[in-house]
Backbone as numpy.savetxt, mean C-alpha at the origin, in Angstrom:
# Nx Ny Nz CAx CAy CAz Cx Cy Cz
9.00 -77.42 52.41 8.16 -76.22 52.41 9.03 -74.98 52.41
10.07 -74.89 53.17 10.94 -73.72 53.20 11.56 -73.47 51.85
11.91 -74.58 51.15 12.53 -74.42 49.86 11.57 -73.79 48.87
10.33 -74.18 48.87 9.32 -73.63 47.95 9.11 -72.15 48.22
8.98 -71.76 49.46 8.79 -70.34 49.80 9.97 -69.51 49.33
11.15 -70.00 49.51 12.33 -69.27 49.07 12.34 -69.07 47.58
11.91 -70.08 46.85 11.85 -69.96 45.40 10.85 -68.90 44.99
9.71 -68.85 45.65 8.70 -67.84 45.34 9.22 -66.44 45.65
9.95 -66.31 46.73 10.51 -65.00 47.09 11.49 -64.52 46.02
12.34 -65.43 45.53 13.29 -65.06 44.47 12.58 -64.67 43.19
11.54 -65.43 42.86 10.78 -65.12 41.63 10.10 -63.76 41.74
9.54 -63.51 42.93 8.88 -62.21 43.12 9.85 -61.07 43.01
11.06 -61.27 43.54 12.07 -60.22 43.43 12.46 -59.97 42.00
12.53 -61.05 41.21 12.90 -60.91 39.81 11.82 -60.15 39.05
10.56 -60.48 39.32 9.46 -59.81 38.63 9.38 -58.33 39.00
9.61 -58.02 40.26 9.51 -56.62 40.70 10.56 -55.75 40.05
11.68 -56.29 39.68 12.75 -55.48 39.10 12.84 -55.55 37.61
11.83 -56.10 36.93 11.95 -56.31 35.48 12.03 -55.01 34.70
11.49 -53.89 35.25 11.55 -52.63 34.51 12.66 -51.72 34.95
13.51 -52.13 35.79 14.52 -51.24 36.36 15.60 -50.84 35.38
15.66 -51.53 34.21 16.70 -51.18 33.24 16.28 -50.01 32.35
15.01 -49.51 32.39 14.56 -48.39 31.56 15.13 -47.09 32.10
15.35 -46.05 31.19 15.90 -44.76 31.64 14.97 -44.09 32.64
15.52 -43.45 33.61 14.70 -42.78 34.62 14.18 -41.44 34.11
14.86 -40.78 33.13 14.45 -39.47 32.58 14.26 -39.58 31.07
13.02 -39.55 30.57 12.76 -39.60 29.13 12.92 -38.21 28.54
13.21 -38.08 27.20 13.41 -36.79 26.52 12.64 -36.82 25.20
11.79 -35.82 24.99 11.04 -35.69 23.74 11.68 -34.62 22.87
12.27 -34.98 21.75 12.94 -33.98 20.91 11.94 -33.01 20.29
12.35 -31.76 20.12 11.51 -30.76 19.46 11.68 -30.89 17.96
10.97 -30.05 17.21 11.05 -30.06 15.75 11.27 -28.63 15.24
11.69 -28.50 14.00 11.87 -27.18 13.40 10.54 -26.43 13.37
9.47 -27.14 13.03 8.15 -26.52 12.96 7.70 -26.01 14.32
7.94 -26.79 15.36 7.54 -26.39 16.70 8.28 -25.14 17.15
9.49 -24.96 16.68 10.29 -23.79 17.04 10.12 -22.64 16.07
9.30 -22.83 15.04 9.10 -21.77 14.05 10.32 -21.53 13.18
11.17 -22.53 13.08 12.41 -22.40 12.31 12.22 -22.93 10.89
12.84 -22.25 9.93 12.76 -22.74 8.55 14.10 -22.74 7.84
15.18 -22.59 8.62 16.51 -22.63 8.00 17.57 -22.92 9.06
18.75 -23.35 8.59 19.88 -23.54 9.48 19.77 -24.78 10.35
20.67 -24.87 11.33 20.72 -26.00 12.25 20.43 -25.55 13.66
19.85 -26.47 14.45 19.55 -26.16 15.84 19.43 -27.47 16.62
19.56 -27.36 17.93 19.46 -28.53 18.79 18.02 -28.99 18.91
17.85 -30.30 18.99 16.50 -30.83 19.21 16.16 -30.93 20.69
17.11 -30.49 21.56 16.88 -30.51 22.99 17.17 -31.83 23.65
17.58 -32.79 22.84 17.87 -34.12 23.40 19.24 -34.63 22.97
20.10 -33.69 22.59 21.46 -34.07 22.24 21.71 -34.27 20.77
20.69 -34.11 19.94 20.87 -34.25 18.49 20.67 -32.89 17.82
21.01 -32.83 16.53 20.92 -31.58 15.78 19.87 -31.70 14.69
19.05 -30.65 14.57 18.03 -30.59 13.53 18.54 -29.77 12.35
18.21 -30.17 11.15 18.51 -29.40 9.96 17.19 -28.85 9.44
17.04 -27.50 9.48 15.74 -26.88 9.20 15.61 -26.31 7.79
16.58 -26.56 6.92 16.45 -26.13 5.53 17.30 -24.92 5.20
17.09 -24.40 3.99 17.85 -23.25 3.50 16.89 -22.19 2.97
17.41 -21.00 2.74 16.58 -19.87 2.32 16.61 -19.68 0.81
15.57 -19.07 0.30 15.48 -18.79 -1.12 16.32 -17.59 -1.52
16.30 -17.29 -2.79 17.08 -16.19 -3.34 16.71 -14.86 -2.67
17.72 -14.11 -2.25 17.51 -12.80 -1.66 17.27 -12.82 -0.17
17.16 -14.00 0.43 16.92 -14.09 1.86 18.10 -14.77 2.55
18.29 -14.47 3.84 19.39 -15.00 4.62 18.86 -15.64 5.89
19.49 -16.73 6.33 19.07 -17.38 7.57 19.54 -16.54 8.76
18.61 -16.11 9.59 18.95 -15.24 10.71 19.71 -15.96 11.81
20.53 -15.18 12.51 21.29 -15.75 13.63 20.92 -15.12 14.96
19.88 -14.28 14.95 19.41 -13.67 16.18 20.07 -12.37 16.55
21.01 -11.91 15.74 21.67 -10.63 16.01 21.05 -9.54 15.16
21.23 -8.30 15.60 20.65 -7.19 14.86 19.14 -7.32 14.80
18.59 -7.18 13.61 17.16 -7.32 13.42 16.76 -8.71 12.95
17.73 -9.65 12.86 17.41 -10.97 12.34 16.77 -11.85 13.40
16.01 -12.85 12.94 15.38 -13.83 13.82 16.11 -15.15 13.61
16.60 -15.74 14.69 17.39 -16.97 14.60 16.63 -18.08 13.89
17.31 -18.70 12.93 16.78 -19.85 12.19 15.51 -19.53 11.41
15.36 -18.29 11.02 14.22 -17.87 10.19 14.75 -17.08 9.00
14.28 -17.41 7.81 14.70 -16.70 6.59 14.13 -15.29 6.59
14.99 -14.32 6.38 14.58 -12.93 6.31 15.52 -12.15 5.42
15.18 -10.89 5.20 16.05 -10.05 4.38 17.18 -9.51 5.25
18.39 -9.51 4.72 19.55 -9.02 5.47 19.71 -7.52 5.26
19.62 -6.77 6.34 19.76 -5.32 6.26 21.12 -4.94 5.70
21.16 -4.10 4.65 22.44 -3.68 4.09 23.27 -2.92 5.12
24.56 -3.14 5.11 25.45 -2.48 6.06 25.41 -0.97 5.87
25.51 -0.26 6.98 25.56 1.19 6.94 24.25 1.87 6.63
23.13 1.17 6.82 21.83 1.76 6.52 20.92 1.78 7.74
19.89 2.58 7.65 18.83 2.61 8.66 17.52 2.19 7.99
16.69 1.37 8.66 15.40 0.98 8.08 14.42 2.16 8.10
13.60 2.26 7.07 12.54 3.26 7.02 11.22 2.52 6.79
10.29 2.66 7.73 9.02 1.92 7.68 7.89 2.80 7.15
7.04 2.20 6.33 5.90 2.92 5.75 4.71 1.97 5.66
3.54 2.41 6.17 2.36 1.54 6.19 1.11 2.34 5.79
0.25 1.70 5.02 -1.04 2.27 4.62 -2.14 1.35 5.11
-3.14 1.92 5.75 -4.21 1.14 6.38 -5.46 1.13 5.49
-5.86 -0.06 5.03 -7.07 -0.20 4.23 -8.02 -1.20 4.90
-8.03 -1.21 6.23 -8.84 -2.19 6.95 -10.34 -1.87 6.90
-10.70 -0.65 6.55 -12.13 -0.32 6.47 -12.76 -0.86 5.20
-12.12 -0.56 4.05 -12.70 -0.97 2.77 -12.21 -2.33 2.29
-10.98 -2.71 2.73 -10.40 -4.01 2.34 -10.36 -4.19 0.83
-9.86 -3.17 0.15 -9.78 -3.22 -1.32 -8.39 -3.57 -1.84
-7.39 -2.83 -1.39 -6.06 -2.91 -1.99 -5.35 -4.20 -1.61
-4.61 -4.75 -2.58 -3.88 -6.00 -2.39 -2.39 -5.78 -2.56
-1.60 -6.77 -2.14 -0.14 -6.68 -2.25 0.29 -6.29 -3.65
1.21 -5.35 -3.71 1.87 -4.87 -4.92 0.96 -4.06 -5.84
-0.22 -3.66 -5.37 -1.08 -2.80 -6.17 -0.82 -1.32 -5.87
-0.03 -1.04 -4.83 0.30 0.34 -4.48 1.80 0.55 -4.53
2.21 1.76 -4.92 3.62 2.13 -4.94 3.84 3.37 -4.07
4.95 3.37 -3.34 5.33 4.50 -2.49 6.10 5.49 -3.36
5.37 6.29 -4.10 5.97 7.22 -5.05 6.55 8.42 -4.32
7.80 8.77 -4.66 8.40 9.92 -4.00 9.70 10.35 -4.65
10.40 11.25 -3.97 11.67 11.78 -4.45 12.79 10.81 -4.09
12.64 9.58 -4.56 13.59 8.53 -4.22 13.57 7.44 -5.27
14.71 6.83 -5.49 14.85 5.68 -6.37 14.96 4.42 -5.51
14.27 3.38 -5.90 14.26 2.14 -5.13 14.93 1.03 -5.90
15.88 0.33 -5.23 16.54 -0.84 -5.80 15.89 -2.08 -5.18
15.17 -2.85 -5.98 14.42 -3.98 -5.45 15.32 -5.12 -4.97
16.58 -5.14 -5.39 17.50 -6.19 -4.96 18.07 -5.88 -3.57
18.56 -4.66 -3.39 19.14 -4.26 -2.11 18.11 -3.66 -1.17
16.94 -3.30 -1.71 15.86 -2.61 -0.99 16.32 -1.27 -0.42
17.31 -0.68 -1.06 17.81 0.63 -0.65 17.16 1.73 -1.50
17.00 2.90 -0.88 16.53 4.07 -1.62 17.64 5.11 -1.67
17.63 5.88 -2.75 18.53 7.03 -2.90 17.69 8.21 -3.37
18.16 9.39 -3.08 17.41 10.60 -3.41 17.28 10.79 -4.92
16.10 11.25 -5.34 15.84 11.55 -6.76 14.82 12.68 -6.83
15.28 13.87 -7.10 14.40 15.04 -7.09 13.41 15.03 -8.25
13.62 14.17 -9.27 12.73 14.15 -10.42 11.49 13.28 -10.21
11.46 12.51 -9.13 10.35 11.59 -8.87 10.17 10.64 -10.07
11.27 10.20 -10.62 11.19 9.41 -11.84 10.97 7.93 -11.64
11.17 7.42 -10.42 11.01 6.00 -10.16 12.21 5.21 -10.65
12.28 3.91 -10.38 11.21 3.08 -9.77 11.05 3.33 -8.27
9.86 2.95 -7.77 9.52 3.13 -6.37 9.18 1.79 -5.73
9.21 1.76 -4.42 8.92 0.53 -3.69 7.43 0.24 -3.71
7.08 -1.02 -3.95 5.68 -1.44 -3.87 5.34 -1.83 -2.43
4.06 -1.78 -2.11 3.59 -2.13 -0.77 3.07 -3.56 -0.76
3.29 -4.23 0.37 2.93 -5.64 0.50 2.05 -5.85 1.73
1.42 -7.01 1.76 0.65 -7.44 2.94 1.10 -8.86 3.29
2.44 -9.05 3.39 3.02 -10.39 3.53 3.83 -10.58 4.81
3.71 -9.67 5.78 4.43 -9.83 7.04 5.79 -9.14 7.06
6.49 -9.22 8.20 7.75 -8.48 8.42 8.88 -8.90 7.48
9.73 -7.94 7.18 10.88 -8.21 6.31 11.89 -9.13 6.99
11.84 -9.20 8.32 12.77 -10.05 9.05 12.38 -11.53 9.01
11.16 -11.82 8.55 10.70 -13.21 8.50 10.26 -13.62 7.10
10.83 -12.97 6.10 10.56 -13.36 4.72 9.61 -12.46 3.97
8.99 -11.48 4.63 8.08 -10.56 3.96 8.76 -9.26 3.59
7.95 -8.20 3.47 8.47 -6.88 3.09 8.03 -5.78 4.05
7.10 -6.08 4.95 6.52 -5.06 5.81 7.39 -4.78 7.03
7.10 -3.69 7.75 7.85 -3.37 8.98 7.75 -4.48 10.03
8.74 -4.53 10.91 8.74 -5.49 12.01 7.47 -5.28 12.86
6.82 -6.37 13.22 5.60 -6.29 14.00 4.33 -6.33 13.18
4.46 -6.30 11.84 3.29 -6.34 10.97 2.72 -7.75 10.91
1.47 -7.83 10.48 0.79 -9.11 10.32 0.37 -9.28 8.87
0.67 -10.43 8.31 0.32 -10.68 6.92 -1.20 -10.77 6.75
-1.68 -10.29 5.60 -3.08 -10.42 5.20 -4.06 -9.74 6.15
-3.64 -8.60 6.72 -4.54 -7.87 7.62 -5.06 -6.58 7.00
-4.82 -6.38 5.72 -5.27 -5.21 4.96 -4.56 -3.93 5.39
-3.42 -4.09 6.06 -2.50 -2.98 6.28 -1.28 -3.28 5.43
-1.10 -2.49 4.38 -0.03 -2.74 3.43 1.17 -1.87 3.75
2.36 -2.44 3.66 3.54 -1.66 4.02 4.80 -2.14 3.35
5.88 -1.45 3.65 7.19 -1.82 3.14 8.25 -1.18 4.04
9.36 -1.88 4.20 10.53 -1.30 4.85 11.63 -1.20 3.82
12.16 0.01 3.67 13.30 0.24 2.77 14.48 0.65 3.63
15.64 0.77 3.02 16.85 1.08 3.77 17.57 2.26 3.12
18.09 3.15 3.97 18.72 4.36 3.46 20.04 4.59 4.18
21.02 5.04 3.43 22.31 5.40 4.02 22.24 6.83 4.53
22.44 7.07 5.83 22.35 8.43 6.38 23.43 9.33 5.79
23.19 10.63 5.74 24.21 11.56 5.24 25.34 11.71 6.24
26.48 12.23 5.78 27.63 12.44 6.66 27.35 13.53 7.68
26.61 14.55 7.25 26.24 15.65 8.15 24.81 16.08 7.85
24.22 16.80 8.78 22.88 17.33 8.56 21.82 16.26 8.49
20.87 16.45 7.58 19.76 15.50 7.43 19.25 15.55 6.00
18.85 14.43 5.49 18.22 14.34 4.17 16.71 14.24 4.34
15.97 14.96 3.50 14.51 14.94 3.55 13.96 14.31 2.27
13.03 13.38 2.44 12.42 12.69 1.31 10.92 12.99 1.30
10.42 13.57 0.20 8.98 13.81 0.04 8.37 12.63 -0.71
7.07 12.38 -0.49 6.46 11.21 -1.11 4.94 11.31 -1.12
4.34 10.37 -1.83 2.90 10.17 -1.85 2.62 8.71 -2.13
1.52 8.43 -2.81 1.11 7.06 -3.04 0.38 6.98 -4.38
0.71 5.92 -5.15 0.03 5.77 -6.43 -0.42 4.34 -6.66
-1.39 4.20 -7.55 -1.88 2.91 -7.99 -0.84 2.32 -8.95
-0.17 1.25 -8.50 0.91 0.66 -9.29 0.41 0.00 -10.57
-0.90 -0.23 -10.68 -1.44 -0.86 -11.88 -1.72 0.15 -12.98
-1.65 1.44 -12.66 -1.91 2.48 -13.66 -0.69 2.63 -14.56
-0.83 2.51 -15.87 0.32 2.56 -16.77 0.98 3.92 -16.90
0.26 4.98 -16.55 0.81 6.34 -16.66 1.53 6.69 -15.38
2.84 6.40 -15.31 3.59 6.63 -14.07 3.83 8.11 -13.81
3.77 8.94 -14.84 4.03 10.36 -14.66 2.83 11.09 -14.07
1.63 10.78 -14.52 0.46 11.54 -14.11 -0.66 10.70 -13.50
-0.71 9.41 -13.81 -1.86 8.61 -13.42 -1.71 7.87 -12.10
-2.85 7.52 -11.51 -2.87 6.63 -10.36 -2.59 7.25 -9.01
-2.58 8.57 -8.89 -2.27 9.20 -7.61 -3.41 8.99 -6.63
-3.14 8.31 -5.49 -4.19 8.02 -4.51 -3.82 8.51 -3.11
-2.77 9.29 -2.99 -2.41 9.89 -1.71 -3.42 10.97 -1.37
-3.79 11.06 -0.11 -4.78 12.03 0.33 -4.09 13.21 1.00
-4.35 14.43 0.50 -3.79 15.63 1.11 -2.41 15.98 0.59
-1.69 16.82 1.36 -0.36 17.26 0.97 0.64 16.11 1.00
1.72 16.25 0.26 2.75 15.21 0.24 3.28 14.94 1.63
3.63 13.68 1.89 4.27 13.33 3.14 5.77 13.54 3.03
6.49 13.44 4.14 7.95 13.55 4.12 8.53 12.91 5.37
9.80 12.50 5.26 10.53 12.00 6.42 11.97 12.46 6.33
12.60 12.60 7.50 13.98 13.07 7.57 14.91 11.94 8.00
16.10 11.93 7.42 17.12 10.95 7.79 18.33 11.73 8.32
18.47 11.86 9.66 19.60 12.60 10.23 20.91 11.84 10.08
22.00 12.56 10.10 23.32 11.94 10.06 23.48 10.99 11.24
24.09 9.85 10.99 24.35 8.89 12.05 23.17 8.01 12.41
22.06 8.07 11.66 20.88 7.26 11.98 21.18 5.77 11.88
20.77 5.03 12.88 20.88 3.56 12.85 19.56 2.91 13.22
18.79 3.54 14.11 17.50 2.99 14.52 16.47 3.17 13.40
15.43 2.37 13.43 14.39 2.43 12.41 13.68 3.79 12.43
13.39 4.31 11.24 12.66 5.56 11.07 11.27 5.23 10.55
10.31 6.09 10.86 8.94 5.88 10.39 8.51 7.02 9.49
8.09 6.69 8.29 7.51 7.67 7.37 6.00 7.63 7.58
5.37 8.75 7.96 3.93 8.73 8.22 3.14 8.19 7.03
2.22 7.28 7.30 1.39 6.70 6.25 0.03 7.37 6.19
-0.95 6.64 5.71 -2.30 7.17 5.67 -3.29 6.03 5.83
-4.53 6.40 6.17 -5.62 5.44 6.28 -6.66 5.77 5.22
-7.01 4.80 4.41 -8.06 5.03 3.43 -9.40 5.14 4.17
-10.11 6.25 3.99 -11.38 6.41 4.69 -12.47 5.53 4.07
-13.51 5.29 4.83 -14.63 4.50 4.32 -15.30 5.25 3.17
-15.76 4.50 2.19 -16.49 5.13 1.09 -17.77 5.75 1.62
-18.21 6.83 0.94 -19.41 7.53 1.35 -20.64 7.10 0.58
-21.65 7.97 0.60 -22.93 7.66 -0.06 -23.39 8.78 -0.98
-22.51 9.78 -1.22 -22.89 10.94 -2.02 -22.34 10.80 -3.44
-23.20 10.97 -4.42 -22.81 10.88 -5.82 -22.34 12.25 -6.33
-21.62 12.27 -7.44 -21.11 13.52 -8.01 -21.35 13.52 -9.52
-21.69 14.69 -10.02 -21.91 14.87 -11.46 -21.05 16.05 -11.94
-20.35 15.85 -13.05 -19.56 16.89 -13.68 -19.99 17.02 -15.13
-20.19 18.25 -15.59 -20.66 18.48 -16.95 -19.80 19.54 -17.61
-19.44 19.31 -18.88 -18.76 20.35 -19.66 -19.51 20.54 -20.97
-19.81 21.79 -21.27 -20.55 22.15 -22.48 -19.55 22.69 -23.50
-19.30 21.92 -24.55 -18.29 22.33 -25.53 -18.70 23.57 -26.32
-19.98 23.97 -26.19 -20.46 25.17 -26.88 -20.29 26.43 -26.04
-19.74 26.28 -24.82 -19.60 27.44 -23.93 -18.20 27.49 -23.32
-17.19 27.08 -24.07 -15.83 27.00 -23.56 -15.15 28.36 -23.51
-14.08 28.44 -22.74 -13.28 29.67 -22.66 -12.63 29.94 -24.02
-12.29 31.18 -24.22 -11.66 31.57 -25.47 -10.39 30.77 -25.71
-10.24 30.29 -26.92 -9.06 29.49 -27.25 -9.42 28.44 -28.28
-8.41 27.71 -28.71 -8.62 26.64 -29.67 -8.58 25.31 -28.94
-9.72 24.65 -28.90 -9.84 23.40 -28.15 -10.27 22.28 -29.09
-9.50 21.19 -29.09 -9.81 20.04 -29.92 -10.77 19.13 -29.16
-12.05 19.25 -29.48 -13.07 18.50 -28.74 -13.43 17.17 -29.41
-12.51 16.69 -30.28 -12.76 15.39 -30.90 -12.68 14.26 -29.89
-11.96 14.51 -28.78 -11.90 13.54 -27.69 -11.93 14.30 -26.39
-12.95 14.05 -25.58 -13.10 14.74 -24.31 -13.01 13.71 -23.18
-12.10 13.95 -22.24 -11.96 13.07 -21.08 -11.96 13.91 -19.81
-12.07 13.24 -18.68 -11.98 13.92 -17.40 -11.17 13.04 -16.46
-10.32 13.66 -15.66 -9.55 12.93 -14.66 -9.76 13.60 -13.31
-9.70 12.81 -12.23 -9.98 13.40 -10.92 -9.45 12.57 -9.77
-9.38 13.21 -8.62 -8.84 12.57 -7.42 -9.72 11.46 -6.90
-11.02 11.50 -7.17 -11.95 10.50 -6.64 -11.78 9.14 -7.31
-11.08 9.11 -8.42 -10.86 7.84 -9.11 -9.40 7.69 -9.57
-8.46 8.21 -8.75 -7.04 7.98 -8.99 -6.45 8.70 -10.18
-7.09 9.75 -10.64 -6.59 10.59 -11.73 -6.46 9.87 -13.06
-7.12 8.75 -13.20 -7.18 8.10 -14.52 -8.14 8.89 -15.41
-7.83 8.99 -16.69 -8.69 9.71 -17.62 -9.86 8.81 -18.04
-11.06 9.36 -17.93 -12.28 8.65 -18.35 -12.84 9.34 -19.58
-13.02 8.60 -20.64 -13.55 9.17 -21.88 -15.04 9.44 -21.73
-15.44 10.65 -22.15 -16.84 11.05 -22.05 -17.48 11.02 -23.44
-18.74 10.63 -23.50 -19.48 10.57 -24.75 -20.80 11.32 -24.61
-21.15 12.06 -25.63 -22.41 12.80 -25.64 -23.48 11.91 -26.29
-23.80 10.81 -25.57 -24.66 9.79 -26.16 -25.89 9.44 -25.33
-26.12 10.20 -24.26 -27.29 9.94 -23.44 -27.17 8.76 -22.50
-25.95 8.24 -22.34 -25.73 7.08 -21.47 -24.82 7.46 -20.30
-24.80 6.59 -19.28 -23.95 6.78 -18.10 -24.12 8.16 -17.47
-25.34 8.62 -17.38 -25.63 9.90 -16.75 -25.71 11.08 -17.69
-25.32 10.90 -18.96 -25.43 11.99 -19.94 -26.91 12.23 -20.22
-27.35 13.47 -20.04 -28.78 13.76 -20.09 -29.38 13.59 -21.48
-28.75 14.24 -22.46 -29.32 14.24 -23.81 -28.23 13.99 -24.84
-28.43 13.05 -25.70 -27.44 12.74 -26.72 -27.37 13.87 -27.75
-26.13 14.22 -28.13 -25.93 15.18 -29.22 -26.17 16.63 -28.87
-26.24 16.99 -27.57 -26.49 18.39 -27.22 -25.22 19.17 -26.92
-24.05 18.53 -27.08 -22.79 19.21 -26.84 -22.37 19.23 -25.38
-23.17 18.63 -24.52 -22.84 18.59 -23.10 -22.40 17.17 -22.73
-21.17 17.07 -22.22 -20.58 15.79 -21.86 -20.59 15.65 -20.34
-21.11 14.52 -19.87 -21.37 14.35 -18.44 -20.60 13.17 -17.85
-20.05 13.41 -16.66 -19.44 12.33 -15.87 -20.25 12.18 -14.59
-20.70 10.96 -14.29 -21.39 10.65 -13.05 -20.57 9.60 -12.32
-20.19 9.90 -11.08 -19.30 9.02 -10.33 -19.89 7.62 -10.16
-21.18 7.53 -9.77 -21.78 6.23 -9.50 -21.80 5.33 -10.74
-21.82 5.94 -11.92 -21.84 5.16 -13.16 -20.47 4.63 -13.52
-19.44 5.08 -12.80 -18.08 4.67 -13.10 -17.37 3.98 -11.95
-18.11 3.70 -10.86 -17.53 3.03 -9.70 -17.39 1.54 -9.99
-16.18 1.01 -9.77 -15.93 -0.43 -9.93 -15.07 -0.88 -8.75
-15.70 -1.60 -7.82 -15.02 -2.03 -6.60 -14.24 -3.33 -6.78
-14.10 -3.78 -8.02 -13.34 -5.02 -8.27 -11.93 -4.75 -8.78
-11.65 -3.52 -9.19 -10.35 -3.20 -9.77 -9.80 -1.91 -9.19
-8.45 -1.78 -9.11 -7.86 -0.51 -8.68 -8.28 0.59 -9.65
-8.46 1.82 -9.16 -8.17 2.28 -7.80 -9.35 2.15 -6.83
-10.29 1.27 -7.10 -11.40 0.99 -6.21 -12.16 2.26 -5.79
-12.65 3.04 -6.75 -13.34 4.28 -6.39 -14.65 4.00 -5.68
-15.04 4.93 -4.83 -16.30 4.81 -4.11 -17.01 6.15 -4.12
-18.21 6.18 -3.60 -18.94 7.43 -3.50 -18.32 8.33 -2.44
-18.76 9.58 -2.41 -18.16 10.60 -1.55 -18.93 10.75 -0.24
-18.36 11.55 0.64 -19.02 11.85 1.91 -18.86 13.32 2.22
-19.62 13.81 3.17 -19.60 15.23 3.53 -18.19 15.68 3.90
-17.78 16.81 3.34 -16.46 17.37 3.62 -15.41 17.01 2.59
-15.66 15.99 1.76 -14.70 15.63 0.71 -14.55 16.79 -0.28
-13.35 16.90 -0.85 -13.08 17.95 -1.84 -12.46 17.33 -3.09
-13.27 16.61 -3.86 -12.74 15.96 -5.05 -12.28 16.97 -6.11
-11.05 16.77 -6.59 -10.49 17.62 -7.64 -10.71 16.95 -8.99
-10.72 17.77 -10.06 -10.89 17.21 -11.40 -10.41 18.21 -12.45
-10.12 17.69 -13.63 -9.73 18.51 -14.78 -10.27 17.84 -16.04
-10.91 18.63 -16.88 -11.33 18.13 -18.20 -10.13 18.21 -19.13
-10.08 17.29 -20.08 -8.95 17.21 -21.01 -9.49 17.08 -22.43
-8.96 17.93 -23.33 -9.36 17.88 -24.73 -8.25 17.28 -25.58
-8.45 16.04 -25.99 -7.49 15.35 -26.84 -6.05 15.49 -26.32
-5.89 15.27 -25.00 -4.57 15.30 -24.39 -4.15 16.63 -23.79
-4.93 17.68 -24.00 -4.60 19.02 -23.49 -5.55 19.38 -22.36
-4.99 19.68 -21.19 -5.83 20.04 -20.06 -6.55 21.37 -20.30
-7.76 21.44 -19.82 -8.58 22.65 -19.98 -8.15 23.69 -18.94
-6.99 24.28 -19.20 -6.42 25.30 -18.32 -5.97 26.50 -19.14
-5.83 27.63 -18.44 -5.36 28.83 -19.14 -3.84 28.87 -19.17
-3.30 30.00 -19.66 -1.86 30.11 -19.81 -1.08 30.11 -18.52
-1.75 30.32 -17.38 -1.07 30.32 -16.09 -1.15 28.96 -15.39
-1.78 27.99 -16.07 -1.93 26.67 -15.45 -3.11 26.55 -14.53
-4.05 27.49 -14.64 -5.25 27.48 -13.80 -6.43 26.95 -14.60
-7.20 26.08 -14.00 -8.33 25.47 -14.70 -9.34 26.51 -15.16
-9.81 26.35 -16.39 -10.92 27.16 -16.88 -12.22 26.60 -16.32
-13.15 27.47 -16.01 -14.45 27.02 -15.50 -15.60 27.35 -16.44
-15.30 28.07 -17.54 -16.35 28.39 -18.50 -16.89 27.09 -19.11
-18.20 26.93 -19.06 -18.83 25.74 -19.62 -18.83 24.55 -18.68
-18.27 24.71 -17.47 -18.16 23.60 -16.53 -19.16 23.78 -15.39
-19.86 22.72 -15.04 -20.74 22.72 -13.87 -20.53 21.41 -13.11
-20.86 21.47 -11.82 -20.74 20.29 -10.97 -21.88 20.22 -10.00
-22.14 19.02 -9.51 -23.22 18.88 -8.55 -23.06 17.61 -7.73
-23.81 17.54 -6.63 -23.78 16.36 -5.76 -25.21 15.88 -5.51
-25.33 14.60 -5.19 -26.64 14.02 -4.90 -26.51 13.09 -3.71
-27.16 13.44 -2.61 -27.12 12.63 -1.41 -27.92 11.35 -1.61
-27.64 10.37 -0.78 -28.36 9.10 -0.85 -29.85 9.34 -0.66
-30.66 8.81 -1.55 -32.10 8.98 -1.47 -32.65 10.12 -2.28
-31.78 11.07 -2.68 -32.22 12.20 -3.49 -32.42 11.75 -4.93
-33.24 12.50 -5.66 -33.55 12.14 -7.05 -32.84 13.01 -8.06
-32.34 14.17 -7.62 -31.66 15.08 -8.56 -30.35 15.58 -7.94
-29.46 16.06 -8.80 -28.20 16.63 -8.35 -28.38 18.10 -7.98
-27.76 18.49 -6.87 -27.77 19.87 -6.42 -26.51 20.55 -6.90
-26.62 21.72 -7.57 -25.43 22.40 -8.08 -24.42 22.69 -6.98
-23.13 22.59 -7.31 -22.05 22.86 -6.36 -21.16 23.96 -6.91
-20.62 24.78 -6.01 -19.73 25.85 -6.43 -18.38 25.28 -6.85
-17.86 25.81 -7.95 -16.55 25.39 -8.43 -15.47 26.22 -7.75
-14.41 25.54 -7.29 -13.29 26.21 -6.65 -11.99 25.75 -7.31
-10.92 26.49 -7.08 -9.62 26.20 -7.70 -8.58 25.96 -6.61
-7.81 24.87 -6.74 -6.75 24.61 -5.78 -5.66 25.66 -5.90
-5.09 26.04 -4.77 -4.04 27.05 -4.77 -2.66 26.45 -4.90
-1.65 27.25 -4.55 -0.27 26.78 -4.59 0.32 26.83 -5.98
1.46 26.20 -6.13 2.14 26.13 -7.41 2.62 24.70 -7.63
2.91 24.37 -8.87 3.44 23.05 -9.17 2.36 22.00 -9.25
2.78 20.72 -9.10 1.88 19.59 -9.23 0.71 19.70 -8.25
-0.52 19.56 -8.79 -1.71 19.61 -7.95 -2.32 20.99 -7.81
-1.66 22.01 -8.33 -2.21 23.36 -8.24 -3.07 23.66 -9.47
-4.00 24.60 -9.30 -4.80 25.05 -10.42 -5.88 24.09 -10.90
-6.22 23.10 -10.07 -7.27 22.16 -10.45 -8.63 22.65 -9.97
-9.67 22.22 -10.64 -11.02 22.50 -10.22 -11.42 21.52 -9.13
-12.22 21.98 -8.14 -12.74 21.04 -7.15 -14.06 21.57 -6.61
-14.82 20.66 -6.02 -16.04 21.05 -5.31 -15.95 20.51 -3.90
-16.73 21.08 -3.01 -16.81 20.61 -1.62 -18.15 19.93 -1.40
-18.10 18.69 -0.96 -19.33 17.93 -0.74 -20.00 18.44 0.54
-21.27 18.89 0.44 -21.95 19.42 1.64 -22.27 18.33 2.67
C-alpha cells in the first residue's frame, strides 16, 4: 500500500509541473499599421525589426527631427527655408475640390521643390490648393490639417532675405479657367499679403479666406447697344464678365432666352440664376444682402470703358430680385475706385 501511494504522489507532482517550461512573460509584437508607419525600419517591441516600406517620388521617410514624422513619408523641407501656410475654407458650400484653386500672387512656384520666389509680374506658375492632409505626412496642406474636410490649403517654402523683410501680395483663382491673365479670379476683397522677415525659420501664415454661403437674391444686367457711349464699338459679339461668376466671359444673345426679355430689340440681358451651375467651377451662386458684385461688358474683346479705364454706364442697367419676388428692382450703378487691376469696374450693391 505504501508503494502505491508513493507512485501516485510522484505522478501528481509530474502532472502539476507539466506547464512549467512555458515562458513566464509573453510578448505581442506590434505592426507598421498599428504604429501608423509606412516607411523605414522600426522595432516590433519584441526584439525583432519591422520593415515598413519605402516612399514614392518626391517624398522622404521621416526620422522625427524638424517637422518630419518618424517612419512616415512626407515632403522634406528645403534647407534654409521657412514654411508658409495658406488655407481656404469652403465648409459651408462644399464646392471646391483639390487642385481646382490656385494661390495666385507676386510669386513663382516650383512644384518640385515647393519653393516660391518673388515675381512682381504675377506671371505664374502658382501653387495649387489641396484637401489631402499635412505636407509632413504625404499631403500638401499645413501641419494639423485634415484631409477631405473642405478646407483646402498648401504649404510652400521661402528663403528669407538677408536683411529687412520681403512682402508677397496674392489672391485666389479658379485653376480650371484657361485665361490665367484675366479669368477665374475668386478672391474676395482686397489682395492679401504676408511678410517674410530676415532670419525666419518658424512657419509663417498667409491669411486665407472663407467662402460665404450662397444667397437667395438674383441679379439682372442689361446693355442696350442702341444707347452706348460715344465711340466705335464692335457689337458683333457681346459678353459680360463679373466677380459673381469668377470673371469668366459669358456670351449674351438678343434672342429672348435666358432672361432676355425680347428677341431682336438690341438689348442684351444677363440673369445670374439662368447661368448658375453648381456642378462646375467656379460654382456661382445667388447673392445676399450687402454683396457688391462687379461686372464689365465686353464688345468683341474690348472692355466697355472710356479712355481713363473707367467703365461706361450709358446703355447699362442693373437690378436685383429677392426670393419670392416676381420682378427685378432697379439698382444704382457704381464704379470701383483706386487704380490698376480691379479699378474702374461697374458694380451694384445688393439691398
